[in-house]
Residue, then its C-alpha position, 0 to 999 in steps of 0.5 A: m931509190g933505184v940500184i942497178d940488178m946486175v943479175a938480171t942486167g946480166r941476163n938481159i945482156e945475154k938475151l939481147r946478144e942472142a936476140a941480135g944474133l951475137s955471139v960471145r966470140e963476136l963481142q970479144d972481137v968488136f971489144g978486143f978482149s984477149t979472152p971472152q971472160a969479161i963478156y961472161k962476167w957481164q952476163k952472169g952479173i959478177s960485173m957491169p960493162k964500163i960505160d964506153n963498153m955499154i954505149v957499144l953494146a947498146e949500139l951493136m943490139g939496136v937498144t938503148m942502154d935504158e932497155i939493157i940496165v934493170v934497176k931494181r927500187q929500194d926504199v930508203 
């Protein structure tokens, strides 16, 4: 069974954001956030974007959601 590795996914969001040439401030503006805290929390793996925000992230970064999310396998 797989679970989302939040820390690795957060690092991936940061890496993909930088590769796409997007700043945290630009993402903040796209999502209409009053502060950048949510984006920093995503990048640190403290929280994950909601599914609708994940779709927008993938579009902005030119990748699929599967390329953003890092899944680790756990034995049941």
